[in-house]
N, C-alpha and C positions, 0 to 999 in steps of 0.2 A: 514294853509292848503295850500298845495303846489298847485302851478295852474298848468294849463297844457301848456307847452311851444310848442307844436308843435313835431311832428314826425321829430326827429332829422335827418339829411344826413350826411353821410360822406363821405369825398374827395374820389372820384372816378379815377382810373387811367386809363385814355382815352388814354395815350400813348401806352397801351401793345396791340401790333398789332392782337395777340390770341385773344382779348376780342371783345364782342361784340362792335357795333358801339355807340357812344355817344349817337346819335338821339334815336334809339331803348331802351338805358337804360332811357334817360330822359321821354319816352313815356310811358315806364312800371310804373317808379315812378310816374309820374302824373296820370295816370289811377289808380293805388293804390291808391294814395292820395284821389282821386274823390269818389273813392269807400267807403273808410273810412268817408268822408265828408257827403256823402247822409246817410250812417247808422248811424252816429252821429246827422244830421240833424233831421232824423226820431224817434230818441229819445228824441230829445230835444221836438218835435213837440206834441209827445204822452205825454210826461210828462205835457206838458201846458195844453193840451186839458182836460186829465183826472183829475189833480189838478182843473182846471177851472169848471168842470164837478160836483166836489165834493163841492166846496164853492158855487155855483148856486144852487146846491140840497138842502143844508141844509138851505142857506138864504130863500128859496123859498117855502119850506115845513115845515108846523107848526108842523107837527107830529116828526120832527127831530131837534126841537127846546128844546134841551137838554144840558146839562152843561158837559157831558160827549162827545156830538157830536159837542160842541165848541171847545174842545179840538183838535178834529179831523179836523175841520175847520181851526183852528190855524195852524195845521200840514200842512194842503193842501196849504195854504197860502205862509206857507213859502218853500215850494216846489215848488210852482209856481213862486217864485221869482227866486229860484236856475234854472228853466227853460228859464225864460226872463232875466234875468241879468247876469247871469253866463255863463252858457251852449254855446249859441251863439258867445259869443268873444272867449270862449274857441276853437269853431271850426274855428273862423275866424284865430285865433292864429296859429292851426293846419295847415289852409290853406297858409297861408303866411308864415310860418315857421320862423317865427321872429316877436318881437313885433314892431309894428309901430305906436300905440296909444299915446306914450310921456308916460313922467314920472307920470304926477298927474293921467292920466287914469290909470296908470297900479296900483295905490297905491290904487285906488278907487274900481276897480275892484278886488283884492286881498282881501281889506276887506270884501267886500258884500260877495265873495266866503268864507272867513272863515267863517265870522258871519252865512251866511245862512245855511251853511252845519252845522256847529256846533249846530245853533238852531234847524235844522231838527232832529238831533241826541237826542237833549235832550228833544224834545216834546215826544218820543219815550218813554223816562224814565218818563216822567210826566203822560201820559196816564196808563204806567203799575202800577205808584202807585196810580192814580185815581182807577182803578178797583182794586186794593188790597185793599185800604180802603173801596171800595164799598160793598166787600164781607166781611172782616172780621170784620166792624164795621158798619155793615148795616142800622139798625135804627139810630145810633148816625150821621153818615156821611150823610144821608139822609137829615138831618135838616140842616146841615151845607153846603151842595151842592147845588152852586148858580152860577147864572151867574158872579156876583162880583168876588166869591173866585176863579173861573177859571179863569177870567180876570187878578187877583193877581197873579197867576200860571203862565201863559202865558206871564206876565211881567217880572219875576224873570228869566224865561227862556232865555229873549232877553237879559236882563243886563246881567247874565252869559256869552251869548256867545259875547256880546261884550267885555267884559273884558279879555275872553281869546284870542280872535282874533286881538285885537288892537297893542300890545305891539311890535311886528315885524315892524310895520309900520314907527315907530318912528327912530328905528336904519338903516333903508335901506339906502344904499350908493349910492349917485350920482354917474353916471358913468363919469369917467374922459373926456371922448372924446364928451360927451354933447350928446351923441346919443345914447338911450335905445336899445339892442341888444333882451335881454330877460327879460321877468318878473315873477321872482321866490322870494319865501321866502327864504332867506339864513338859512342855517344850523349852524351857527356859535356859537349860544347861546345854549349851552347845558341844562342848567336849564331851560330856557324856553321850548325847544323842550320836555321835560320831563314831565315837568309841564302841557304843552297846551295839549299833547297827554293823560295825565292821565284824565283831566278836560273834553276833547272835547270827549272821546271814553273809553278808558279803566275804569273808574271810573263809568260812566253811564252803560257799558255793563254789567259790574258784579252787579250794582242795578239791572236792567232788569230781569238778570238771577234769581238771588233770588226772586223778587216779583213775576214772572211768575210761578217759582217753588212752592211759597208758594202761589198762587192764585189755582195751580192744585191742591195742597194737601190739602188746604180748600175745594174746590170743591169735593172732593173724600170725605173728612170727612161727609161732607153734605148730601152726597149720601150714606154712610152708615148710618147716623141717619135716613136717610129715609125709608132704608129696615128695620130699627128698630121697626121706628113708624108703618109701615106696619103690621107686625107681631102683635104687640100692640094691633091695630085696628082689627085686624082679630079675636085675643080672646077676646077684649071688645063685637065684633058683635056676638060673638057665644055665649056669656053669657047674649045678651041683644037685641034678635031679635026682640023683640016686640017695641023698641024705634024708633020713626019715626025721630027725628032728633038727631043729635050728632055733638060733634066739632073735627076736625081731623087736624093736622098739616100741613100745606103749602109743597108739594112736591118741592124739587128744582131738578134743570138740570143744570149741569157743562154750557152747552152752555147759560141758562139763566146768568151766572154769567160772561161770556165772551162777552156778546154783548156790544153794543155802549153805553149801559144803564143798567146796571148790579144792579142797585141798588135796594134793597129789600124792599119794603115799609111795612109799619108796619101793615097796615089791611091786606096784605096778608099772615103774618104771622098764622094766625088761620082763617079759613073760616067754617061757618056754612054751612051745604050740607043735604041735603035731598035725603034718602035713600030708594028707592023704596023696595030693597031686600037686603039680604047678596050676593047672588049668582053676581047678576049685579054689586054689587061695587066691588067685586073680579076680574069681567071680565073688568071693567073700570080701575082698579088699574093696572093689568097687561098689559093692553094697554099703560097705561103711562110709565110704567117701561120700555117698550121694546123702547117707543120715546125717552125717558130720556137716555137709554144705547147708543141707536143709537146717539143721540146729543152729548153725552160726548165723544165717540169717534171722531166725527166730529169737538168738541171744542179743543180736543188734537191735531188734525192734524191742525187746525188754529194756535195756540199756537205755534208748531212746524214752520210752516210755516213764520210766523213772525220772531221768532227768528232765523231762518237759514238764512233767507233773508238778515237781521239786518249783521249777522256775516260775512257772504259769501260778502256782498257788502262791508263794512268798515274795516274789520281786515286785509285784505292783505296792504289796503294803511296807516292804522295807525302803522303796523309794520314795513311796510319800511320806514316812518317819523322817528321812532324811531331808527330804526339801521343805517339810515343815520346819523341822529343826534349824535349816538355813534361811527361813523364812522367805522362800522363794516360792512358796504352794501353801494356800489356805483353803481344802477341800472342804465341803459340803459335810454334814453329818451324814448325810446318807452314803455320800461314798466312802467314807470312812470307815462306816458300819459293813459297807459291802465288801471292802479290801480286808477287814479283819476276819470276816466270816469266810472269803476266800482261802485266808491262810488256815483256819480253822478246819477246813475241809481235806487237808493235807492229811490230816489225822485220820481221815477215812480212806482216803486214796492208798497209804503206806501200805496197810497189811492185804491189800488186795495186789499190790503191784509185786510186794516180797514174798508172797505164800502162792497166789494162783497158779503161777506157772511151775511149779515144784509138784513133780507126782507123789511124792512123800506127803507132801501137803494135803494135795486133793484125797488120798487115802484117807488120812487122818480127818478131813472134814467129812467125809462119807461115813465114815465110822460113828462118829459124832450124831450123824443126824438119824442114823438106823436107831442109836442108843436111846434118841430122844421118841422116836415114834414107838420103839418097844415099852418106852415107860409111859 
């Protein structure tokens, strides 16, 4: 993953008498640079605060101690590391417009940058896979879903991220002059560029798109089954109005399947319900259908936001990386920096999308705010 070597400046012809004074140009350049630094610093601070809040909420709220939420917590830790270790140094690099921290620090920063960003992307893939299994293999996966299994999944993600990110660090050439002016990953190994972009983004993106497409289709199928079971239950009630108890299938909502813990437990598959009257049950069923339809539309919007944010933030960067490796494109430094930070911003968006639509997380955040006000 290419780092942010700063907003490059071209040589200005200050000998032209018709142009503005050199001092004015320098003042404008300095002002613009400071505005950029302030904006990027705000993004960094928000990224650290929001991801930190997610980590604290999950760790301190017993109701959130679920395997699916452990994946979200691990994602938040990864994005927090991006905000803590990667983004501040990038801002310093942009401010100085040159690398001044030495060769060793350059390698360390590049390795942390590539590893954490790749790991963040792969976490999104694992979360989608976890939700897919929770829907399509609800009963079987509910038995297997455990903190130990989650830890193994997270470990695999980190190992893959390290293997994708480490190779270029071993062929980085030392500057002949002894001083390092720029800290970047060279695109002189086409095979690695193709393999790394495929492993870090393109393959995970395809997997995520397929999984969320199947998740929504599975949820729609359950919705159709729910509608069919409603008609069967109505016919059964019409012929057995004298019955006091009977069994009806559990009613599903798409949003039930896209929450942080959408596992369907075996004891919810069939429920014994006391029915006071036929009309009362129909009214309740109609209300439930209306609620489910509303929540299904909300779930579709959530899935759209998750996919849209991920693709908008990272696709331009990795498309640029691939085209540069193929020597088809040579973007300006300004464009490269912009695309790099667009990818970083995904670390700010992730915790918002994966927690703000969940009621348990909302309550946990409110408790954290109240606790902070009291202290």
